N, C-alpha and C positions, 0 to 999 in steps of 0.2 A: 773579826775571828771566828777561825777555826775550829772545827765541831772536834772536841775532847773528847766524846765518848761521854758524856757526863749521862747516867741516868736514873730518872726519877725512882726513888724508892716506892713501893707500896703501901698507900696508906696505914689501912688495915691490914685486912685476908690477903690470904695467897689467891684470890680471888682476881683477888686487881692486876690488871696491865704493869711493865713495865712501861714508866712515860722517859721516851723521848724529847729532851730539850730542842729548843732552838728550828721550830717551824714557823712558816708561814701557810697560812691557812687559809683559801677564797671557796665560798658555797655557792655551787653552783645550781639556780633552782630550770628542772626539763630540761627535754633539750635544746631549747630555745637560747640556753646561754651558753651550757654542757659541749656544743656538736662547734661554736666557733671557738670555743675557745682549744677547744680541742685540734683543729684544723688550723689552727695557728703556732701550738705547737709542732704541728705534723710541718707546717712552713719551714719552721725556725731548726726543725730538726739538721744537724752535721755527721755525727757518727751513729747511733742505735734508735731503732723505737722498738718497742715491744707491746701489741695490743693483745688483750686478751676480751674476747663477750662473748657471752650464751647466747643471742640471737645477730645475724648479721643478713640482714634483706639487701637485698638487688632493687630496693626501693630508691626516692630520689638523699636520699638522705644516706644512704650503704653507696651509691654511688659515688654522692660526694668522696667520701673518707676513704672509700677505694681509690678514687684517682688519686685523690693526696698521697695516699700511699705508694703509690705510683712513683709518682712525682719526684720524690724521696726515695727512694729506690734507685733512679733511674741519675740521680746525682752523687749515689755513689754512699747512703746511707743504708746500715745494715737493719733491712725491717723484720720484723719475726710478727706474725699474725696466726694468735690461735682462734678457733673456732670450737664449738661445743656442738657433736656429730647431730646430738636434736634439735637442738635451739637450732640451728643450721640446716638442719637439713634444706630448706628454700634453696637452698644461691646454689644459684647453677656454674654451670663447672663449665662455661665460659669465660664467666668471671673471675673464677679464679685461676681460672687457666691466664688470661691477661694479664693476673695481678703477679703469677709467676714469669711469665717470661720480661717483664718489665721488672725482675731482681726479688722481685716479695719474696721472704719464703712463709710460706704458708704447713700449721696444718693441724688436724683434728681431733679434737679432743674424743675415744669413745667413737668410731664412725659407727657401730652400730645401734640402728633407730629403732629399730622395730618396735610400736606403737602398743603391741598385745604381751610383751611379756612383762611379769614381776619379779626376775630370776636378779637380783640385790642390785651385783656386779652393772647394771644394764640401767636402772637406774644412780648410780652416783654421775652427775653430770658436773660440768662443767660452767659453775653460774656467776664465776665472778667475773667483774666489770672492773677490766684497772689497765692501767698503757703509764708508762715512763718513755720518756724521751732524754739520751744523752745524760744521764745520770742526773738533771738537774731541775727537774719539775716530773711527777706523776698525778696519775687520773685515778681514784678508785670510789665506787659508786655505788646505784642502782640502774642506769639509764643504756641501755641496749644498743646495735647500730641498726636504728630503725627509724623512719618517718615518728615526727611527735604526737600526729591526730590520727585514731582512729573513728572509725564510721560506726564502732556499737558505739559511743560518745558525744557528747555535741563537748567535748575541749577536749584539749591533748594530755597525754599521760603527764602525769603529774608524778614526780621525784625528784629526785636529788642528784650530784658526785660536788664532790672535792677537788679542787687545783689544790698541788701538795708541794710546798720549796721547801729545801731543807734536809737536816738529817735522814728526816722518815723515809726520803726518793732514793735511798741506798737501800733499806729494806724494803718495801715494793720495789725493788728490782731485782734483790735475791732470790724473795719466791718466783716471780717471773721466769728466771732466768733458769730458776732448779726444773720446777715445775715441764719449761722446753725440753729442756736437757732429759730429762725422763719419758715423755712423750714421743721426743726426737729415738731415743733408743729403742722403744715400744717398733718403732714404726719401719726400724729398721735403716735409720735415713743417717746416713756418718757424715755427710755435710749439713744437714742439719742440726746437730748434736756441738757444730763447732763455731761458738758463738765468743764477740770480743770481750777482752778483760775488762771485770764490773773496773767503771768509771771511780774517781775516786770520793770515802765523803763527801757528802755538799755542804758546806759553809753553813751557817745561821745566816736561818733569812726570817726570821722574826720572832715571835717570843712565845709561842704555841706549846705546851706539852702534849704530844699525843703518840697514840702509840697504833701496829698496825695488826688487826687482828685477821687470823687466814678459821678456815673451817676444813681440816682434810680428815680422812679414816686412821690415821696413824696419830703420831702425837699430837696432835691438836682438834684434834673431834669436838670439843667440848670447849673452849676456844670462849668463843663468841658468846654465848648462852650464858656461862660464868660470867665474865666479864659485866653485864645486862641487871645477871643476878647478883654482887655484887653491889653497884649502885642502887640500886631499886630497895634491896638492904639498908641503905644507908640515907635512904631520900627520908627529909624534913618535912617538904613543899609543897614540891609539885611534881608529876611525871604524867610526862608528855611522851606520847609517841602513834607515831601513825604508821601501821604493816600494811601491805598487797593480800598478802596472805596468812592471816591469824589462826593457828589452831596451837597453842604452844600445853608444851608437858606439865603433870599438877604442880611439880617445885615450880615453875616459875607463874600460872597462875596463883599460886599460892603468895607466892612471895608477892605476887600486883596487894591481893587481898589483905597481908599481912597491910602492906602497909598505908591504906587504904582505912583500915580500921585501926590507926595509932596518928589520925590523921591529915595525914599527903592526900591530895586532892589529885588524884589521877583520870586523865583523860586518854582516851582510846577517838583516834582518828581511823577507823578500818575502808574497807571496798562498801560502797552501793552499787556498783555498775561493777558485770567480770566479762572475765573472759574463760574464765572456769568455774560456771555456777555451781557446780560441787562441792566445793569449795567454800564460796561465797555459804553457803546453805549451812555446812556442816563449822565454820565459824561461830554461830548464829546458835549453836545451841548451848554456848556457856555463856550469850548475853544477859540470862536471870541470874547467872550466879553472881556476876560480875558487877552486874544493876544492884542485886541486891545488898553487894559493898557499899552503893553510894557511889560510885564508877562512872566518872560518861566516856559516853559511846555513843560517838559524831561519821557517821556512812557521808562516804564522799559523793555527791554527784553530780560535780560538771567536770566531769572525766572520767578516765579510768586512775586512780589511784594504783601506786606500782610503788612509791617509796620505805623506806626500812631505813626508819631513822626516827629518834629519840633523846627528849635535854628533859633533865634531872636535875632539879634547884637551880636553873639558871642556870652550871656551869661543865655538866656533865652532858658529853653526845657524842653518838654516835652516828655514821651515816655508811652504808655499804650497801652489800647485796644480799643477804642472811637477811630472808621472811624467818618470821615466829611461828613456823608446821614444820613436822615431821623432816620432809624434803631438803627441807635446808639445815636446821638442827640436826640432820641422822645419817643425811645422805649424800648433799651436795656439797662440791669444794666453793666457798662464801673469802667473802674476806671485806671489811666491815675497819673504818678509825674510829679511835677512841679520841676523843679531846676532850683535855679540862682547862677552858675557856670563857669566865665572863660573854666576854663582846661576839668570838664566833656561835655561842650556844644563844646570846643577842638574842642576830641574824635568823638563825636558824626557827628560834623562837616565834617570830616576827612571822617567818612565812607559813608557818601550823598555824597560828592563828587568825590567821587572814582568809585560808584554807577553809576553815572551818567555819568562821563568820560569814565569809562568803559565795562555799561551798556545795557545804555540807549540808546536812537534819540530824536534829537531834533526836538520840529513842529514848523514848519517854518511859518509862519503868512501871507506869499505870497503864498504857495503852500497850508494851510488851507483855503484861500477862493478859491484860484481857485475847487477845488474838485468838481468831478462830482454829479449831483443833486440828482441821486439814495441814492449814499451816504449818504448824507443829507438828506433825506428823512427818512434812515433810523437809523439815529439821534435822529431828530424831532420823530419818529414814538415811540421808545424806550424811549425819557424823558416822553413823553405825557404817554406812560404807565404806568411809573414810579409814576410819578404823578397821576396818579388816584383809581393807587394800593392805597395812600398813602390816597389818601382823603377817600375814601373805608372804608380802615381800623381804620378810623378816626385820622389820625396822620398826619398830613399836614401839621403843623406848619406854618410855615414864608414860606412856597416854594412857 
């Protein structure tokens, strides 16, 4: 039956997103599942491809995806590739030119990449990881176009994406096309501004109620955070949350603490290994108050945790690119899928529980309280430095 624009009303507060019915969602764990699914969809494309990513590396994975995009362009598919100017600053000009020669249309979001600036506009990055193909399939998640393995960790990046079919694909395509036109205008690229007409809304492909939440600096500054807060506020049994960079503001922290105090089991899976030590130590400044509220904190050590997901009461789920730190919540462009579906939630929950049991170390409250003074000092110095950096950048928010 064709999609008839039915929208699920929010259950209670206005904080809840409007869910679109009729979607089919497939969870993809790590690049090992994501990249083959993305390549398969690109190979099947006949009309158009939109791909957004923060990092596009010229490693084996990046070159494989680049080759797939080039092949699609050569057979007449309109291929739109947008990368972030800072995250993809190492993408070789030669690779970009080869894509352009094949017919791929590349755009760079905010090409100013000075690492020494704290100007707020320079810190507003494109952190979304999105793709749509022919208006029929979409991908939303946290996985960049980069090899899954990292020399700094014993295992692969641990992250998630979602493959979507159904009416929600139209919404993903809409937000991608909107940003594409805006960036093309800023680049004064009239040719890039010309994109195909939007495909018709996809027919129903399942029974999952889902929504796409984005974060920008205009109309949707707090949509992702509000959805989290609404779900946490209504939680009654369990909150299972995995986040690579975890430094939420006080409203978010208080919501988690309130949930724990009313008897909700709150389980946090956070980084044990990191590519940003300052962020890792700063996040640990929150551990004391969270452990005092009887939350479980597990640090992932089997690889590099890069996930930004949550499962609440075995029904509410979010998967996406948004970390719970000031850069994601206050500056970066982000995108998360939110769904209410017990079956999809069960799959993500099982994957997270396996990661906790097989690859993480639980932080013991007593051990944490008895750590030496020099370790505590390092943590609080890091926290103070992050706070100072955000104040200088004008993005301290409610931290």
